[in-house]
C-alpha positions as CSV (number, residue, x, y, z in Angstrom):
1,M,-71.8,92.2,71.2
2,K,-69.7,93.5,74.1
3,P,-66.0,92.6,73.8
4,Y,-64.2,90.9,76.4
5,F,-61.2,93.2,75.5
6,E,-60.9,96.1,73.4
7,Q,-57.8,98.5,72.8
8,G,-56.0,100.0,69.8
9,G,-58.3,98.6,67.2
10,I,-58.1,95.1,68.6
11,R,-61.1,93.3,70.0
12,I,-61.7,90.0,71.7
13,F,-64.9,88.3,72.1
14,H,-65.5,85.3,74.3
15,G,-68.0,82.8,72.7
16,D,-68.4,80.6,69.7
17,C,-67.4,81.9,66.5
18,R,-70.4,80.0,64.7
19,E,-72.8,81.9,66.8
20,M,-71.1,85.2,66.5
21,A,-70.4,85.2,62.8
22,A,-73.8,86.7,62.0
23,S,-72.9,89.8,64.1
24,L,-69.8,90.3,62.1
25,T,-71.4,91.2,58.7
26,T,-70.7,94.8,58.8
27,E,-67.0,94.6,59.5
28,N,-64.5,95.1,56.8
29,V,-63.0,91.6,57.2
30,R,-60.8,90.6,54.2
31,C,-58.4,88.0,55.8
32,I,-59.3,85.1,58.2
33,I,-56.6,83.2,60.1
34,A,-58.2,80.0,61.3
35,D,-56.5,77.4,63.5
36,P,-59.4,75.3,64.5
37,P,-59.1,72.1,66.7
38,Y,-57.8,69.4,64.3
39,G,-59.8,66.7,66.1
40,E,-56.9,64.2,66.3
41,T,-56.3,63.6,70.0
42,S,-58.4,62.7,73.1
43,L,-57.9,66.1,74.6
44,E,-61.3,67.7,75.8
45,W,-60.7,70.8,73.8
46,D,-59.5,69.1,70.5
47,R,-62.9,68.7,68.9
48,W,-63.8,69.9,65.4
49,P,-66.6,72.6,65.6
50,E,-69.0,71.3,63.0
51,G,-70.3,73.9,60.6
52,W,-67.7,76.6,61.2
53,P,-66.6,77.1,57.6
54,G,-70.2,77.7,56.4
55,A,-71.0,80.1,59.2
56,L,-68.1,82.3,58.4
57,A,-68.7,82.2,54.7
58,A,-72.4,83.1,55.2
59,A,-71.4,86.1,57.3
60,F,-69.5,87.9,54.4
61,P,-71.6,86.8,51.2
62,Q,-70.7,90.1,49.3
63,I,-67.1,90.1,50.1
64,A,-64.1,88.6,48.3
65,L,-61.9,87.3,51.1
66,S,-59.1,84.9,51.9
67,M,-59.0,82.4,54.7
68,W,-55.8,80.8,55.9
69,C,-56.7,77.6,57.7
70,W,-54.2,75.6,59.7
71,G,-54.4,71.8,59.9
72,S,-52.8,68.5,59.3
73,F,-53.0,66.3,56.1
74,R,-55.3,63.9,57.9
75,M,-57.6,66.9,59.0
76,F,-58.0,68.2,55.5
77,L,-58.8,64.8,54.2
78,E,-61.4,64.3,56.7
79,R,-62.8,67.8,56.9
80,G,-61.8,69.3,53.5
81,A,-65.2,68.5,51.7
82,E,-67.0,70.7,54.5
83,I,-64.7,73.7,53.7
84,D,-64.9,73.1,50.1
85,K,-68.7,73.6,50.0
86,C,-68.5,77.3,50.6
87,W,-64.8,78.2,50.0
88,T,-62.5,77.6,46.9
89,L,-59.0,76.2,47.2
90,A,-56.2,78.5,46.3
91,Q,-52.9,77.3,47.6
92,D,-51.0,75.8,50.7
93,I,-47.8,76.5,52.6
94,V,-45.9,74.1,54.8
95,W,-44.5,75.2,58.1
96,E,-41.3,73.1,59.2
97,K,-40.6,73.3,62.9
98,H,-37.2,72.8,64.7
99,N,-39.0,70.0,66.7
100,G,-42.1,67.9,66.2
101,S,-44.5,65.2,67.5
102,G,-43.5,61.5,67.9
103,F,-46.9,59.8,68.5
104,A,-45.4,56.5,67.2
105,A,-42.0,54.8,67.1
106,D,-42.7,53.2,63.6
107,R,-43.4,56.3,61.6
108,F,-41.4,59.5,60.5
109,K,-41.3,62.1,63.1
110,R,-43.8,64.7,62.1
111,V,-42.3,68.2,62.2
112,H,-44.6,70.3,59.9
113,E,-48.0,71.6,59.5
114,F,-50.1,72.9,56.7
115,A,-51.7,76.2,56.2
116,V,-54.1,76.2,53.3
117,Q,-55.6,79.3,51.6
118,W,-59.2,79.2,50.8
119,Y,-61.1,82.2,49.2
120,A,-64.7,83.3,48.9
121,G,-66.0,85.3,46.0
122,A,-64.0,85.9,42.7
123,W,-60.4,85.2,43.0
124,G,-59.8,88.5,40.9
125,G,-61.3,90.5,43.8
126,V,-59.4,88.8,46.6
127,F,-56.7,91.1,47.9
128,K,-53.1,89.6,47.2
129,D,-49.8,91.2,48.0
130,P,-47.1,88.6,46.8
131,Q,-44.3,88.4,49.4
132,V,-40.6,88.4,48.5
133,T,-37.3,87.5,50.0
134,N,-33.8,89.2,49.2
135,D,-32.0,86.0,48.7
136,A,-32.0,85.4,45.1
137,T,-28.8,84.4,43.2
138,E,-27.9,85.6,39.9
139,R,-28.7,83.2,37.2
140,Q,-30.0,82.8,33.6
141,V,-33.8,82.7,33.5
142,R,-35.2,80.5,30.9
143,R,-38.9,80.4,30.1
144,K,-40.4,77.0,29.1
145,H,-43.7,76.4,27.2
146,R,-46.6,75.6,29.6
147,P,-46.8,72.0,30.4
148,P,-50.1,70.3,29.2
149,H,-51.2,69.3,32.6
150,T,-51.3,72.9,34.0
151,G,-53.7,75.6,33.7
152,E,-52.7,79.1,32.1
153,I,-49.7,80.7,34.2
154,G,-48.7,84.2,33.6
155,E,-45.1,85.4,33.3
156,S,-43.2,86.1,36.6
157,A,-43.4,89.5,37.8
158,Y,-39.7,89.3,39.3
159,T,-36.4,88.9,37.7
160,S,-33.5,87.4,39.9
161,E,-30.5,89.5,40.7
162,D,-27.8,88.6,43.0
163,G,-29.3,89.1,46.5
164,G,-32.3,90.6,45.0
165,P,-36.0,89.8,45.5
166,R,-37.7,86.5,44.6
167,L,-41.2,85.2,45.4
168,M,-41.3,83.7,49.0
169,R,-41.3,79.9,48.9
170,S,-44.0,77.8,50.2
171,V,-42.0,76.2,52.8
172,F,-41.5,78.3,56.1
173,H,-38.6,77.2,58.3
174,V,-39.5,78.8,61.7
175,R,-38.9,77.7,65.3
176,S,-42.0,76.6,67.1
177,E,-43.2,78.3,70.5
178,H,-42.3,75.3,72.5
179,G,-41.3,76.3,76.0
180,R,-42.8,79.7,75.7
181,A,-46.3,79.3,74.2
182,V,-49.5,80.4,76.0
183,N,-51.6,78.1,74.0
184,P,-50.5,74.4,73.2
185,T,-51.0,75.0,69.5
186,Q,-49.6,78.5,69.4
187,K,-48.0,79.6,66.0
188,P,-45.0,81.7,65.9
189,I,-45.2,85.3,64.5
190,G,-42.8,84.1,61.8
191,V,-45.5,82.1,60.0
192,I,-48.4,84.2,60.7
193,E,-47.0,87.5,59.5
194,P,-46.3,86.5,55.8
195,L,-49.9,85.3,55.4
196,I,-51.4,88.4,56.8
197,R,-49.2,90.7,54.7
198,Y,-50.2,88.5,51.7
199,S,-53.9,88.6,52.4
200,A,-55.0,91.7,54.3
201,A,-55.8,94.8,52.5
202,P,-54.6,98.2,54.0
203,G,-57.4,99.4,56.3
204,S,-59.1,96.1,56.6
205,V,-59.9,93.9,59.6
206,V,-58.2,90.4,60.3
207,L,-60.5,87.9,61.9
208,E,-59.1,85.1,64.1
209,P,-62.1,82.9,64.9
210,F,-60.0,80.3,66.9
211,M,-57.8,82.8,68.6
212,G,-56.0,80.9,71.0
213,S,-53.1,83.1,72.3
214,G,-53.8,85.7,69.7
215,T,-50.8,85.6,67.5
216,G,-52.9,86.9,64.6
217,L,-54.0,89.8,66.6
218,V,-50.3,90.8,67.7
219,V,-49.3,90.6,64.0
220,A,-52.3,92.7,62.9
221,K,-51.5,95.2,65.5
222,S,-47.9,95.5,64.4
223,L,-49.0,96.0,60.8
224,G,-51.2,98.9,61.7
225,L,-54.5,96.7,61.0
226,R,-57.5,96.3,63.1
227,A,-58.4,92.7,64.3
228,I,-61.1,90.6,66.0
229,G,-60.3,87.6,68.0
230,I,-62.8,85.0,69.2
231,D,-62.4,82.0,71.5
232,L,-64.7,79.6,73.2
233,R,-62.3,79.3,76.3
234,E,-62.4,82.3,78.6
235,D,-58.9,81.5,79.9
236,Q,-57.6,81.9,76.4
237,C,-59.3,85.3,76.1
238,E,-57.6,86.3,79.2
239,A,-54.3,85.0,78.1
240,A,-54.5,86.8,74.7
241,A,-55.7,90.2,76.3
242,N,-52.6,90.0,78.7
243,R,-50.4,89.4,75.9
244,L,-51.7,92.3,73.9
245,I,-51.5,94.6,76.9
246,Q,-47.8,93.7,77.1
247,E,-47.4,94.2,73.4
248,L,-49.2,97.4,72.8
249,P,-47.0,100.3,72.4
250,L,-46.9,102.8,75.1
251,G,-49.3,105.7,74.4
252,M,-51.5,103.8,72.0
253,A,-55.1,105.1,72.4
254,T,-57.7,102.7,74.0
255,S,-60.8,102.4,71.8
C-alpha cells in the first residue's frame, strides 16, 4: 500500500481499515486507538462499520495487544457483543469534558464518553505500564481481605506519601477540543496520551484505524513511537497530514 502521507515514522493511509487490515500483519502493532462512528445520529459519516473488530483481530493473530475503543454506553450495549467475539474486556476509563451534548431537555446533560480497553491474546503477554500521578496525600494504608464477589487481586505496587505517586484514576477531567477541533469528534491529547503510554511498548507501532484528525499519531510521535493512521475520508487524511507537518519538529528526517 502506498501511504497518503509518510514522515518521521508516521504513515497515513486513505481507505477502509477493514480492507487494509490484512496488509498490516507484519507491522509491530501493540496498541490500537479506535474511535469508530458511534452510529447514534443521522449524520452521513456516523455509520458503524460492520466487522471492523474482527478484521483487526484477524490481522494480528499471534500478537498480544491492546485496543482502546471510544464509545458511548449505548454504543457498547448495541455493539459490545461484536467486539467481544474476538477481543476480551479489560477495563474502562471515563472522559469528563468541560461541556457536553444536550440532545433532550428532559435528561441529564451528557458530558462524558467511555474508552474501553479490550485485548487479544493472553493478558500476561499484553504490554502494560501503569500510569501514576504525583498528587497522593499521606495517610495510613489498611489492607482488607478480598471481598467474596471479586477475583484475586494482587497487592498494590505503590505506597502513598505526601505528594507522591498513586495509580492514575479512571476518570479523566480534560477540556474538549470544542472551538479548535479539526474533526467533530476529535479527542484531546490529554485523554489519548495516558492510554498510549499505558499500552504501547517501546519501539512498537500505534494503530489508529479511524484516524480523524490524528491525535493518536501526534501523541505517538511525541513519545518517539511509530504510528499508522487510516481514514475513509480523504479530507480527514489531508487535515491530519497538515496537522502532523505543523507538529513535526524541525529537522526530523522524512521516511
